[in-house]
matplotlib code that plots the C-alpha trace (Angstrom):
import matplotlib.pyplot as plt

x = [0.0, 1.3, 1.0, 0.8, 2.3, 1.8, -0.1, 0.0, 1.5, -0.7, 0.2, -1.2, -4.6, -5.4, -5.1, -1.7, -2.9, -1.2, -3.4, -2.9, -0.1, -1.1, 0.7, -0.6, -1.0, 0.6, 3.8, 4.1, 2.8, 5.4, 8.1, 6.7, 6.5, 10.2, 11.6, 9.2, 9.7, 13.5, 13.4, 10.5, 10.2, 10.0, 10.9, 8.2, 8.6, 5.5, 3.2, 4.7, 4.5, 0.8, -0.1, 1.7, 0.1, -3.3, -2.7, -1.6, -4.2, -7.0, -9.1, -7.2, -3.8, -4.7, -5.9, -2.8, -0.4, -2.2, -2.4, 1.3, 2.3, 0.2, -0.4, 2.4, 1.3, 1.9, 5.6, 5.8, 4.1, 4.4, 4.1, 3.9, 4.2, 1.8, 2.3, -0.7, -1.0, 0.2, 3.0, 1.7, -1.0, 1.0, -0.6, 0.5, -0.9, -0.4, -1.0, 0.2, 0.8, 3.2, 1.7, 3.2, 1.6, 2.9, 2.3, 4.2, 7.4, 8.6, 7.7, 9.2, 9.0, 9.1, 9.9, 9.5, 12.3, 10.1, 6.5, 5.0, 6.3, 7.4, 6.4, 9.2, 11.9, 12.6, 10.9, 14.1, 15.6, 12.6, 12.2, 14.2, 13.3, 14.1, 13.6, 12.1, 12.1, 9.0, 8.5, 7.7, 10.7, 12.1, 10.2, 9.1, 8.9, 5.1, 5.5, 6.9, 3.9, 1.6, 3.6, 3.5, -0.2, -0.6, 1.6, -0.7, 2.0, 4.3, 7.4, 9.7, 8.3, 6.9, 8.2, 10.0, 13.7, 14.3, 12.4, 13.9, 14.6, 13.4, 15.9, 18.7, 17.5, 17.3, 20.7, 22.1, 20.6, 22.1, 25.5, 26.1, 24.0, 22.9, 26.0, 28.5, 26.5, 26.5, 30.2, 31.1, 29.3, 30.7, 34.3, 34.0, 32.6, 35.4, 38.1, 36.4, 36.4, 40.0, 41.1, 39.1, 40.5, 44.0, 46.4, 46.9, 43.4, 41.0, 37.4, 34.7, 33.8, 30.4, 30.0, 30.5, 28.0, 25.5, 25.8, 27.5, 29.5, 26.3, 24.5, 27.3, 26.9, 23.1, 23.5, 25.9, 23.6, 20.7, 22.8, 23.8, 20.2, 19.1, 22.0, 20.8, 17.3, 18.7, 20.3, 18.0, 18.1, 16.6, 14.6, 11.3, 8.1, 6.5, 2.7, 1.4, -1.6, -4.8, -7.5, -10.8, -12.8, -10.4, -10.4, -14.2, -14.4, -12.0, -13.9, -17.2, -15.6, -14.2, -17.6, -19.2, -16.2, -15.3, -12.1, -11.5, -11.3, -11.8, -15.3, -16.1, -15.2, -17.9, -17.9, -18.3, -15.0, -13.2, -14.2, -13.5, -10.1, -9.9, -10.1, -7.6, -5.2, -5.5, -4.6, -1.6, -0.5, -0.8, 1.4, 4.0, 3.9, 4.4, 7.5, 9.0, 8.1, 9.6, 12.7, 13.3, 13.8, 15.3, 18.1, 19.0, 22.6, 24.9, 28.6, 30.1, 33.1, 30.9, 29.1, 29.4, 29.2, 25.7, 24.5, 25.7, 24.1, 20.8, 20.6, 20.6, 18.4, 15.9, 16.2, 15.2, 12.1, 11.2, 11.4, 9.4, 6.7, 6.7, 6.4, 3.5, 1.7, 2.4, 0.8, -2.3, -5.7, -5.8, -2.5, -3.2, -6.6, -5.2, -2.6, -5.3, -7.5, -4.7, -3.9, -7.6, -7.6, -4.5, -2.3, 0.7, 3.4, 2.4, 2.3, 4.9, 8.0, 6.6, 8.8, 11.8, 11.4, 11.1, 14.4, 12.8, 14.0, 17.7, 17.5, 16.0, 18.7, 21.4, 20.0, 19.6, 23.2, 24.5, 22.4, 24.1, 27.0, 24.9, 22.6, 23.9, 26.8, 28.4, 29.1, 27.0, 29.5, 32.1, 29.8, 28.6, 32.0, 32.8, 36.5, 39.6, 39.4, 35.8, 36.9, 39.7, 37.3, 34.7, 37.2, 38.1, 34.3, 33.7, 36.5, 35.7, 32.1, 33.4, 36.0, 33.4, 30.5, 32.6, 33.3, 29.6, 28.2, 28.6, 29.3, 32.0, 35.5, 35.5, 32.6, 34.2, 37.3, 35.5, 33.3, 36.4, 37.5, 34.1, 34.8, 38.1, 36.3, 33.9, 36.9, 38.6, 35.5, 34.9, 38.6, 38.3, 35.0, 36.4, 39.7, 38.0, 36.4, 39.8, 42.2, 45.2, 47.8, 46.7, 46.9, 49.8, 52.4, 51.9, 48.2, 48.8, 51.4, 48.9, 46.2, 48.7, 49.6, 45.9, 45.2, 48.3, 46.8, 43.7, 45.7, 47.7, 44.4, 43.3, 46.5, 46.4, 42.7, 43.3, 46.2, 44.0, 41.2, 43.6, 44.8, 41.2, 40.2, 43.1, 42.1, 38.4, 39.3, 41.4, 38.7, 35.9, 38.0, 37.1, 38.9, 42.2, 42.1, 44.8, 43.9, 44.7, 43.0, 43.3, 43.0, 41.2, 42.8, 46.4, 46.7, 45.4, 47.7, 50.7, 49.7, 49.1, 52.5, 54.3, 52.6, 53.5, 57.2, 57.0, 55.6, 58.1, 61.1, 59.5, 59.1, 62.7, 64.0, 61.9, 62.7, 66.4, 66.5, 64.8, 67.1, 70.5, 70.2, 70.3, 68.6, 66.6, 64.5, 66.8, 69.8, 68.0, 67.0, 70.5, 72.1, 69.4, 68.0, 64.6, 64.2, 65.1, 62.4, 59.9, 60.9, 60.2, 56.8, 56.0, 57.1, 54.8, 51.9, 52.1, 51.2, 48.9, 45.8, 46.3, 43.7, 46.0, 43.0, 42.5, 44.3, 43.1, 45.4, 44.4, 45.0, 48.4, 49.3, 48.2, 50.4, 53.4, 53.1, 52.8, 55.8, 57.9, 57.3, 58.0, 61.3, 62.4, 61.9, 63.5, 66.5, 67.2, 67.0, 69.3, 71.9, 71.8, 72.1, 75.1, 76.9, 76.3, 77.3, 80.5, 81.5, 81.1, 83.1, 85.9, 86.3, 86.3, 89.6, 89.6, 87.6, 85.6, 84.1, 83.4, 81.5, 79.4, 78.5, 77.5, 75.4, 73.3, 72.8, 72.7, 68.9, 69.3, 71.7, 68.8, 68.6, 71.0, 72.1, 73.2, 74.9, 76.8, 78.1, 79.7, 81.0, 84.6, 84.3, 82.4, 85.3, 87.8, 85.8, 85.0, 88.7, 89.3, 86.7, 88.3, 91.6, 90.1, 88.5, 91.7, 93.6, 90.9, 91.3, 95.1, 94.6, 92.3, 94.8, 97.6, 95.3, 94.3, 97.5, 99.7, 97.5, 97.7, 94.3, 95.8, 98.3, 95.7, 93.4, 96.2, 96.8, 93.1, 92.9, 90.5, 90.3, 92.0, 88.8, 86.6, 89.2, 89.3, 85.5, 85.5, 88.3, 86.4, 83.2, 85.1, 86.3, 82.8, 81.4, 84.2, 83.2, 79.5, 80.6, 82.6, 79.6, 77.3, 79.8, 79.4, 75.7, 76.3, 78.5, 76.4, 73.0, 70.1, 70.3, 74.1, 74.3, 72.9, 76.0, 78.9, 81.3, 78.8, 78.2, 81.9, 82.2, 79.2, 80.6, 84.0, 82.2, 80.1, 83.2, 85.0, 82.0, 81.8, 85.4, 84.3, 81.9, 82.7, 80.6, 83.4, 85.7, 83.1, 82.3, 86.0, 86.4, 83.2, 84.3, 87.7, 86.2, 83.7, 86.6, 88.4, 87.8, 86.8, 85.8, 87.1, 88.1, 89.2, 88.8, 88.6, 89.1, 91.5]
y = [0.0, 3.4, 6.4, 9.8, 12.7, 15.4, 18.4, 22.1, 24.0, 22.8, 25.6, 28.4, 29.1, 30.9, 34.3, 33.4, 33.3, 30.7, 27.9, 24.9, 22.5, 19.5, 16.4, 14.1, 10.5, 9.2, 10.9, 8.8, 5.7, 5.8, 6.0, 3.1, 1.0, 1.7, 0.8, -1.7, -4.6, -4.2, -4.2, -6.7, -8.6, -12.4, -15.1, -14.1, -10.4, -10.3, -11.6, -9.1, -6.2, -7.0, -7.3, -4.0, -2.2, -3.4, -2.3, 1.2, 1.7, 0.8, 3.5, 2.9, 3.0, 6.1, 8.0, 6.9, 8.2, 11.5, 12.0, 11.1, 13.6, 16.6, 16.2, 17.6, 15.7, 12.3, 11.5, 7.9, 5.5, 1.7, -0.8, -4.5, -7.7, -10.4, -13.9, -15.6, -18.6, -21.0, -18.9, -18.4, -15.7, -12.5, -9.2, -5.7, -3.4, 0.4, 2.1, 4.7, 2.2, -0.7, -4.0, -7.4, -10.4, -14.0, -13.8, -10.6, -11.2, -7.6, -3.9, -0.8, 2.3, 5.5, 8.5, 12.1, 14.6, 17.5, 18.4, 18.3, 16.5, 18.9, 17.6, 19.7, 17.7, 14.0, 12.0, 10.3, 13.6, 14.2, 10.8, 8.0, 4.3, 1.5, -2.2, -4.0, -7.8, -9.7, -13.0, -14.8, -13.5, -17.0, -18.1, -21.7, -22.6, -23.2, -25.0, -21.8, -19.9, -22.5, -22.4, -18.6, -18.5, -21.0, -18.9, -16.0, -13.7, -14.1, -12.2, -14.7, -17.7, -16.2, -17.9, -20.8, -21.1, -20.2, -16.9, -13.5, -12.4, -8.7, -8.0, -9.3, -7.1, -4.0, -4.7, -5.0, -1.6, 0.0, -1.6, -1.3, 1.7, 4.1, 4.1, 4.3, 7.0, 9.1, 8.5, 9.4, 12.6, 13.6, 12.7, 14.7, 17.7, 17.6, 17.4, 20.3, 22.5, 21.7, 22.6, 25.8, 26.9, 25.8, 23.8, 26.7, 27.9, 27.7, 26.7, 25.8, 22.2, 22.5, 18.8, 18.1, 20.8, 19.5, 16.0, 14.1, 11.9, 11.1, 10.3, 7.9, 6.2, 5.9, 4.5, 1.9, 1.1, 0.6, -1.7, -3.6, -4.0, -5.3, -7.8, -9.0, -9.5, -12.0, -14.2, -17.1, -17.9, -21.4, -21.6, -23.2, -21.7, -24.1, -24.3, -26.8, -28.8, -28.4, -31.1, -29.7, -30.5, -28.7, -25.7, -25.7, -25.9, -23.0, -20.9, -21.6, -20.6, -17.4, -16.6, -17.1, -15.2, -18.2, -19.8, -23.0, -25.9, -29.7, -29.3, -27.4, -30.5, -33.0, -35.7, -38.4, -37.2, -37.6, -41.3, -41.8, -43.7, -42.8, -39.1, -39.4, -41.3, -38.5, -35.9, -38.0, -38.3, -34.6, -34.0, -36.4, -34.5, -31.2, -32.7, -33.6, -30.2, -28.3, -30.5, -29.6, -25.9, -26.5, -28.7, -26.4, -25.2, -23.8, -23.9, -20.5, -21.4, -21.1, -18.0, -14.4, -12.7, -11.4, -14.9, -16.1, -13.0, -13.3, -17.1, -16.7, -13.6, -15.4, -18.5, -16.5, -15.1, -18.6, -20.1, -17.2, -17.9, -21.6, -20.6, -18.3, -21.3, -23.5, -20.9, -20.7, -21.9, -24.8, -26.3, -25.9, -27.5, -30.4, -31.1, -30.8, -33.3, -35.8, -35.3, -35.8, -39.0, -40.2, -40.1, -38.9, -40.4, -37.9, -34.9, -35.3, -35.3, -33.0, -30.0, -32.1, -34.1, -30.9, -29.5, -26.1, -24.8, -25.7, -24.2, -21.0, -20.7, -21.3, -18.8, -16.2, -16.6, -16.4, -13.3, -11.4, -11.3, -11.2, -8.3, -4.8, -6.5, -3.6, -5.6, -3.2, -0.4, -2.5, -3.6, -0.1, 1.6, 3.7, 4.4, 2.8, 5.0, 3.9, 0.3, 0.7, 2.3, -0.4, -3.1, -1.5, -1.2, -4.9, -6.2, -3.9, -5.4, -9.0, -8.5, -6.9, -9.3, -12.5, -12.1, -11.8, -14.6, -18.4, -18.1, -20.8, -19.8, -22.7, -20.8, -17.4, -18.3, -19.1, -16.1, -13.9, -15.7, -14.8, -11.2, -11.4, -12.5, -9.6, -7.3, -8.7, -8.3, -4.7, -3.7, -5.1, -3.3, 0.1, -0.3, -1.4, 2.0, 3.5, 2.4, 1.5, 1.1, 4.3, 6.5, 8.9, 7.3, 9.9, 9.1, 5.4, 5.6, 7.5, 4.9, 2.1, 3.6, 4.0, 0.4, -0.8, 1.1, -1.0, -4.2, -3.1, -2.3, -5.8, -7.4, -5.3, -6.2, -9.9, -10.1, -8.7, -11.1, -14.1, -13.2, -12.8, -16.1, -18.0, -16.4, -17.3, -20.9, -21.3, -19.8, -21.9, -25.0, -25.8, -28.3, -26.8, -25.6, -23.7, -20.0, -19.5, -17.2, -17.8, -14.3, -14.4, -11.0, -12.2, -12.9, -9.4, -7.8, -9.6, -8.7, -5.1, -4.8, -6.4, -4.1, -1.1, -2.2, -2.7, 0.7, 2.3, 0.7, 1.7, 5.3, 5.4, 4.1, 6.5, 9.6, 8.8, 8.4, 11.8, 13.4, 12.2, 11.6, 15.1, 18.2, 18.9, 16.9, 17.6, 16.4, 13.2, 12.5, 13.1, 10.8, 8.1, 8.8, 9.7, 6.1, 4.9, 6.9, 5.8, 2.2, 2.5, 4.0, 1.2, -1.4, 0.0, 0.1, -3.7, -4.0, -1.0, -2.9, -5.9, -6.3, -6.4, -7.1, -10.5, -12.8, -16.0, -18.4, -16.9, -13.4, -14.4, -16.0, -12.8, -10.7, -12.9, -12.7, -8.9, -8.7, -10.9, -8.6, -5.6, -7.0, -7.8, -4.2, -2.8, -5.0, -3.3, 0.1, -1.1, -2.1, 1.5, 2.9, 0.6, 1.7, 5.4, 4.9, 3.0, 5.6, 8.4, 6.5, 5.6, 9.3, 10.6, 12.4, 11.8, 10.2, 13.4, 13.2, 9.5, 10.4, 13.0, 10.3, 7.8, 10.4, 10.9, 7.2, 5.7, 5.5, 2.7, 0.6, -1.4, -3.1, -6.1, -5.8, -2.2, -2.8, -5.7, -3.7, -1.0, -3.2, -2.7, 1.1, 0.7, -1.3, 1.4, 4.3, 2.5, 1.9, 5.7, 6.6, 4.2, 5.8, 9.3, 8.2, 6.7, 9.9, 11.9, 9.5, 10.1, 13.8, 13.5, 11.4, 14.1, 16.3, 19.9, 21.5, 19.8, 20.9, 23.9, 25.0, 25.6, 28.0, 29.9, 30.1, 31.8, 34.3, 35.1, 35.2, 32.2, 30.7, 27.2, 25.4, 27.1, 26.3, 22.7, 22.4, 24.1, 21.8, 18.6, 19.8, 20.3, 16.7, 15.5, 17.3, 15.8, 12.3, 13.0, 13.9, 10.7, 8.7, 10.4, 9.4, 5.8, 6.1, 7.6, 4.7, 1.8, 3.4, 3.4, 0.7, 0.7, -0.3, -3.7, -4.7, -6.4, -3.6, -1.0, -2.6, -2.5, 1.1, 2.1, 0.4, 2.2, 5.5, 5.1, 4.3, 7.3, 9.5, 8.7, 10.0, 13.3, 14.1, 17.6, 17.5, 16.2, 18.9, 21.6, 20.1, 20.0, 23.7, 24.7, 22.8, 24.6, 28.0, 27.3, 26.6, 29.8, 33.0, 35.5, 38.2, 41.7, 44.0, 47.6, 50.1, 48.9, 52.3, 55.0]
z = [0.0, -1.0, 1.4, -0.2, 1.6, -1.0, 0.5, 0.8, 3.7, 6.6, 8.9, 6.8, 5.2, 2.0, 3.7, 5.2, 8.8, 11.1, 12.3, 14.6, 13.6, 11.6, 10.5, 7.8, 9.2, 6.0, 6.9, 10.1, 8.4, 5.7, 8.4, 10.3, 7.1, 6.7, 10.1, 11.7, 9.3, 9.7, 13.5, 14.1, 10.8, 10.8, 8.3, 5.8, 4.9, 2.7, 5.5, 8.0, 5.6, 4.8, 8.5, 9.4, 6.5, 7.6, 11.2, 10.5, 7.8, 10.2, 11.9, 15.2, 13.5, 11.4, 14.5, 16.5, 13.8, 13.5, 17.3, 17.7, 15.0, 16.2, 19.9, 22.0, 25.1, 23.4, 23.4, 22.4, 19.9, 20.3, 17.5, 18.7, 16.7, 17.9, 16.5, 18.0, 20.3, 17.5, 16.4, 12.8, 12.9, 12.6, 13.4, 14.5, 17.1, 17.3, 20.7, 23.1, 25.9, 26.0, 27.1, 27.9, 26.3, 26.0, 22.2, 21.7, 19.6, 20.2, 20.1, 18.6, 20.7, 18.6, 20.8, 19.8, 20.3, 19.3, 20.5, 17.0, 14.0, 11.2, 7.8, 6.2, 8.0, 7.8, 10.5, 11.5, 12.6, 14.9, 16.6, 17.9, 17.7, 20.1, 19.6, 22.7, 22.5, 23.6, 25.4, 22.1, 20.2, 19.7, 16.6, 16.1, 19.7, 20.1, 23.4, 24.8, 23.8, 25.4, 28.6, 28.6, 28.3, 31.1, 33.3, 33.0, 31.6, 34.6, 33.6, 35.3, 33.3, 30.1, 27.0, 28.8, 29.0, 25.3, 25.4, 26.1, 29.6, 29.9, 32.6, 30.3, 27.5, 29.7, 31.1, 27.6, 26.7, 29.8, 29.5, 25.8, 24.7, 27.4, 29.6, 26.7, 25.1, 28.3, 29.0, 25.4, 25.6, 28.9, 27.8, 24.6, 26.5, 29.0, 26.2, 24.3, 27.5, 28.2, 24.7, 24.9, 28.3, 27.4, 29.6, 32.1, 32.1, 35.0, 34.7, 37.2, 37.5, 36.0, 35.5, 39.2, 40.0, 37.6, 39.1, 36.3, 38.7, 40.6, 37.3, 36.4, 39.8, 39.4, 35.9, 37.3, 40.1, 37.7, 35.6, 38.7, 39.8, 36.4, 36.6, 40.0, 38.7, 36.2, 38.8, 39.8, 43.5, 42.9, 46.1, 45.3, 46.5, 49.0, 49.1, 51.7, 50.5, 52.5, 52.6, 51.1, 54.2, 56.5, 54.2, 54.1, 57.9, 58.4, 55.9, 57.7, 61.1, 59.6, 58.2, 61.6, 63.2, 65.3, 66.1, 64.1, 66.5, 66.4, 67.6, 64.3, 62.2, 61.3, 64.0, 61.3, 59.7, 63.0, 63.0, 59.3, 59.0, 55.3, 56.1, 58.9, 56.6, 54.0, 56.7, 57.8, 54.2, 53.8, 56.9, 55.5, 52.3, 54.2, 55.8, 52.5, 50.9, 53.9, 53.9, 50.2, 51.3, 54.8, 53.4, 50.5, 50.3, 47.8, 47.2, 47.7, 45.6, 42.5, 41.3, 42.5, 45.9, 45.1, 44.5, 47.9, 49.6, 47.7, 48.4, 52.2, 52.2, 49.9, 52.1, 55.1, 53.3, 52.1, 55.6, 57.0, 54.4, 55.4, 59.1, 58.3, 56.6, 59.6, 61.8, 59.6, 60.8, 58.3, 59.3, 63.1, 62.7, 60.7, 63.5, 66.2, 64.4, 64.2, 67.9, 68.8, 66.7, 68.7, 65.5, 67.6, 65.5, 62.8, 65.0, 67.8, 65.6, 62.9, 63.7, 64.3, 61.0, 58.9, 60.2, 60.0, 63.3, 62.6, 59.1, 60.5, 63.1, 60.6, 58.2, 60.9, 62.0, 58.4, 57.6, 60.3, 57.8, 54.6, 55.5, 54.6, 52.8, 50.8, 47.7, 45.6, 46.3, 44.4, 41.6, 41.0, 41.1, 38.1, 38.7, 40.4, 43.4, 44.2, 43.7, 46.3, 48.8, 48.3, 49.0, 52.3, 53.1, 52.3, 54.4, 57.2, 57.2, 57.0, 59.8, 62.0, 61.4, 61.3, 65.0, 65.8, 63.6, 63.3, 59.6, 59.1, 58.2, 55.6, 53.8, 54.4, 52.4, 49.1, 49.8, 49.7, 46.5, 45.0, 46.1, 44.2, 41.1, 41.4, 42.1, 38.9, 36.8, 38.0, 37.3, 33.8, 33.3, 34.4, 32.6, 29.3, 29.1, 28.2, 25.4, 27.6, 24.9, 23.1, 26.2, 26.7, 28.9, 31.7, 31.9, 31.7, 34.5, 36.7, 36.0, 36.7, 40.1, 40.9, 39.9, 41.9, 44.8, 44.5, 44.4, 47.4, 49.3, 48.5, 49.8, 53.0, 53.7, 52.9, 55.4, 58.1, 57.2, 57.2, 60.7, 61.9, 60.3, 62.1, 65.4, 65.0, 64.0, 67.1, 69.4, 67.9, 68.1, 64.5, 62.4, 61.1, 57.6, 55.7, 55.4, 51.7, 49.3, 45.5, 44.1, 40.8, 39.9, 40.3, 36.6, 35.7, 38.2, 36.8, 33.2, 34.1, 35.9, 32.9, 30.4, 32.6, 32.6, 28.9, 28.2, 30.6, 28.7, 25.4, 26.6, 27.8, 24.5, 22.5, 24.6, 24.6, 20.9, 20.5, 23.0, 21.9, 18.2, 16.8, 18.0, 14.8, 12.5, 9.6, 11.4, 12.5, 8.9, 7.5, 10.1, 9.8, 13.2, 11.8, 10.5, 14.0, 15.6, 12.9, 13.4, 17.1, 16.5, 14.0, 16.4, 19.1, 16.6, 16.5, 20.2, 20.3, 19.3, 21.6, 24.4, 27.4, 29.7, 28.0, 30.3, 28.7, 26.9, 23.6, 24.9, 26.2, 22.9, 21.0, 23.3, 22.8, 19.0, 19.2, 21.6, 19.4, 16.4, 18.6, 19.8, 16.2, 15.1, 18.3, 17.8, 14.5, 16.3, 19.0, 16.4, 15.1, 18.6, 19.3, 16.2, 17.0, 20.7, 19.9, 17.2, 19.8, 22.4, 19.9, 18.9, 22.4, 23.2, 26.9, 29.8, 30.3, 26.8, 27.4, 30.6, 28.7, 26.1, 28.8, 30.6, 27.4, 26.7, 30.2, 30.2, 27.6, 29.6, 31.1, 27.7, 27.8, 24.2, 24.5, 27.9, 26.5, 23.5, 25.6, 28.5, 27.6, 27.8, 31.1, 32.6, 31.4, 32.9, 36.1, 36.6, 35.9, 38.6, 41.1, 40.5, 41.0, 44.3, 45.5, 44.8, 46.6, 49.6, 49.6, 49.5, 52.6, 54.4, 54.0, 56.2, 55.7, 57.1, 54.5, 51.6, 49.3, 50.5, 54.0, 52.5, 50.5, 53.6, 55.6, 52.8, 52.8, 56.6, 56.8, 60.3, 60.5, 61.6, 58.9, 56.3, 57.3, 57.1, 53.7, 52.5, 53.7, 52.0, 48.7, 48.9, 49.6, 46.6, 44.4, 45.8, 44.9, 41.4, 41.0, 42.2, 39.6, 37.0, 38.2, 37.6, 34.2, 33.2, 34.7, 34.4, 36.8, 39.4, 39.3, 43.0, 42.1, 40.1, 41.9, 41.0, 41.9, 45.3, 46.1, 45.0, 47.1, 50.2, 49.7, 49.1, 52.3, 54.3, 52.9, 53.5, 57.2, 57.5, 55.9, 58.8, 60.0, 63.1, 65.4, 64.1, 64.9, 68.3, 69.3, 68.3, 70.2, 73.3, 73.3, 72.8, 75.6, 78.0, 77.2, 79.1, 76.5, 78.9, 77.9, 80.8, 80.7, 78.0, 74.4, 72.7, 74.0]

ax = plt.figure().add_subplot(projection="3d")
ax.plot(x, y, z, "-o")
ax.set_aspect("equal")
plt.show()
């Protein structure tokens, strides 16, 4: 069916006067015919198109389209696809309210961004459409539709196991559409404001004032709540079967506003053994049904922290509902009838056989720990700082409540491991929002330090928990178990530390090449240094696109391949650096020039290949420094009064003690200069080498001899003993 949208200007009459806004229904109908089959279409496009055309061409569809286009109070229009109870009769419904039916395969929500649709602009610019899956979205599963109808559109059971979970769909919208859209806008806005204000500019934190951080937190909490709704607690709903005669008797007593007692039961029924046997069978059935719930347990080593918490909280509610049923008039009357009939073997041990009391006591003890458990602070964290804070909150709660509850230590250990899994997942979620290998090194280094702070917070809290767990095990006289936590985030921590070291070495290599290989671009290109810098950048491009947060076997293999390709390229650059370095050292006229060359390149000495290539020059310069330190030591041993400095001090009228202190300080500055030369030659971490350790020990021993405090104290003591009192006239 074709929909014509050719019309005169609807907003003006013949005289040119403005009239009420008007939108042709065909304008909206044409848009719906374009998007709905794409978003909701089934296997047979012709059938869907015909059904949709019929729906929007009907009187209801025509009126809905016109109202949606012209009425500013109507903001959304819903088009739903109904496939019928047998899954073959396709029809569409157009309405202003969204409904949930077992036979709905899905809906399209068309939301206006303007009060009234302007026919001079494309509809797509004035509305936004969203696809909402329905309970019957899995085609061809007729059994699911039957089960859905029988469940009376219960959202937890509609469509069977193969149908869509609405919580899952909403969680996907939040996680992969709404939150990324919000974060992308906020990040782009912040970057634009920073560029506008300049690096040294000052601007008010408008986003913080407008509640952007709080909005991020609320979005994360909503996403977390939808995730929790997907998790099945698997605690069955227990409904105790009541005999019809007992139910009828209780109903009659309530109607007469009397208490239901044995006297209200028909006397003939009290003598009927068949009736009594049925009641006893019902009681035995109650015991079995209650035991199914009372004996429920779960393994905390599997699943998440929220599942463990939700299990025991839901378990408490389930036991409370059972207890409410046991206190009901029907159950009490049944037990009284059996007692009156001397069927004591069915009533005396009823409570004991169900195990309800023990289960309720256990659940109550466990829920001292589970209630108000702050795991949501971790799961809703939007940055590394909040994750660190939430870890401290969680362990503060555990360490406090574990002393007050009988929650076993053997369950607390896997619970902490589940927290580690949540901790690992949240770190990956937060870190995946940034492109780690594309970040500037300075930003990456700050992020690494923040993340390392979170890991350190975990280690600190786990140590406190382990000490507490050992103490509680000893006090409760429980069976000894090793207190060992298998941290799920250990692999991520190791990978992140390795990548940080990798990027740090790459940054050192790149900065050193830029710093030492020519001062201008032209000079670098003429000497071949430009190709070295380009080669380093190309080498890093090979690892830039690797997902470093993927710690699986496939992720590790992908990183190894990228790292191997990087090392091959860097090896060629190292060869160029070695040639340049050895040329400069070979042309150096004296040791001082060699030291200057080493001071420029020493940042690269952490690379084994470069360090090995200049080892012969290192040995030569280290020997020169050792000779200089030995001569400096000999000068000190000759003492100040035998030095040239003493003679010059007398000529300049410098006091002997002051001159000695100045002379010792000069020797100390020369020693510092020689030790800096050692660092220039051996590079950072020079004190870890065997030769460096010996030089450091000799330097420390020599430096202790250069302490001028005893010299000053001796001078001060002697001056204090002298009588410096002046008597008589000073001036004549």
